[in-house]
C-alpha distance (Angstrom), angle and dihedral (degrees) to the residues before:
residue distance angle dihedral
M1 . . .
A2 3.80 . .
L3 3.81 116.6 .
A4 3.80 126.4 -163.1
D5 3.78 124.3 -164.7
I6 3.80 105.9 -138.4
S7 3.77 130.1 -159.5
L8 3.78 132.1 173.9
M9 3.77 128.9 -171.3
I10 3.78 122.1 -167.5
K11 3.80 116.7 -178.7
D12 3.79 112.9 -117.4
E13 3.80 94.9 -110.6
F14 3.83 90.7 56.7
Q15 3.80 98.1 45.0
G16 3.78 119.5 114.2
R17 3.82 94.2 33.4
G18 3.79 98.4 100.3
L19 3.80 96.8 -102.4
G20 3.81 95.7 122.2
T21 3.79 92.0 47.4
L22 3.81 92.0 49.0
L23 3.80 92.4 46.4
L24 3.79 93.8 49.7
G25 3.81 90.6 49.8
A26 3.81 91.7 48.6
V27 3.81 91.9 47.5
A28 3.82 88.5 51.0
I29 3.81 89.0 56.7
A30 3.81 92.2 48.8
A31 3.80 91.0 46.3
R32 3.80 92.5 52.4
R33 3.82 91.1 48.0
N34 3.81 88.8 54.2
G35 3.80 100.7 45.6
I36 3.79 98.5 -102.3
A37 3.80 109.6 148.8
R38 3.82 103.4 -179.7
F39 3.78 141.0 32.1
S40 3.77 125.7 -151.3
A41 3.78 125.4 -169.2
D42 3.78 141.4 179.9
V43 3.80 116.2 -150.5
L44 3.77 131.8 175.3
A45 3.80 108.2 -102.2
E46 3.81 89.8 -128.6
N47 3.82 92.2 55.1
A48 3.81 96.7 93.9
P49 3.84 94.7 162.3
M50 3.81 93.3 57.3
R51 3.78 92.7 43.1
A52 3.82 87.5 51.8
I53 3.81 91.1 53.4
F54 3.79 90.6 50.8
A55 3.82 88.8 46.3
H56 3.83 87.4 71.1
S57 3.81 86.4 67.2
G58 3.80 93.1 55.6
I59 3.81 92.6 -113.7
S60 3.80 118.9 170.3
W61 3.79 116.0 -140.1
E62 3.78 129.0 -148.7
P63 3.80 130.5 173.3
A64 3.80 111.8 -92.4
E65 3.78 108.4 173.6
A66 3.78 133.3 -21.2
G67 3.80 107.4 -43.2
V68 3.82 95.5 -6.0
M69 3.79 130.0 107.3
H70 3.81 121.6 -157.0
G71 3.77 124.8 -156.5
S72 3.77 140.5 175.6
V73 3.79 129.9 -167.8
A74 3.79 141.3 165.1
V75 3.81 109.4 -96.0
P76 3.80 100.9 -85.1
D77 3.76 130.3 -128.5
P78 3.82 107.5 -95.8
G79 3.80 88.7 -130.6
R80 3.82 87.4 73.8
F81 3.81 85.6 70.1
G82 3.79 95.6 48.0
I83 3.80 95.5 -98.3
T84 3.80 108.9 146.7
P85 3.83 121.5 -137.9
G86 3.81 91.4 -107.6
T87 3.79 93.0 51.4
A88 3.81 90.2 44.6
A89 3.81 90.1 53.9
A90 3.81 91.4 49.7
L91 3.81 91.4 49.0
A92 3.81 91.1 47.5
A93 3.81 89.4 52.8
A94 3.80 90.0 49.9
V95 3.82 90.3 50.9
D96 3.80 89.9 51.5
E97 3.82 90.9 50.4
M98 3.80 91.9 50.8
K99 3.79 97.2 50.6
I100 3.76 114.3 117.6
Q101 3.76 107.9 -127.5
P102 3.82 116.3 -139.5
């Protein structure tokens, strides 16, 4: 089972506009296309907006170290982030086009 540690950073002035949600959904599509089954993440406990974005994935949080929460979750369905099937298919095609062939 392949695991990817995921991290997103949205500058303060761009938070609350749906960018983190869209990015997490798009990364879920790319992960599925590449055989990744689970995400893990570490988020500052005080970072409620980022924990809320990850909450769409169904992640379960537990304390990791002082002030940090750790979570792990099966790669979620992109629909949990508002990505429609048509958009998901287009993103999957884009992922396939971007793959570096050995």
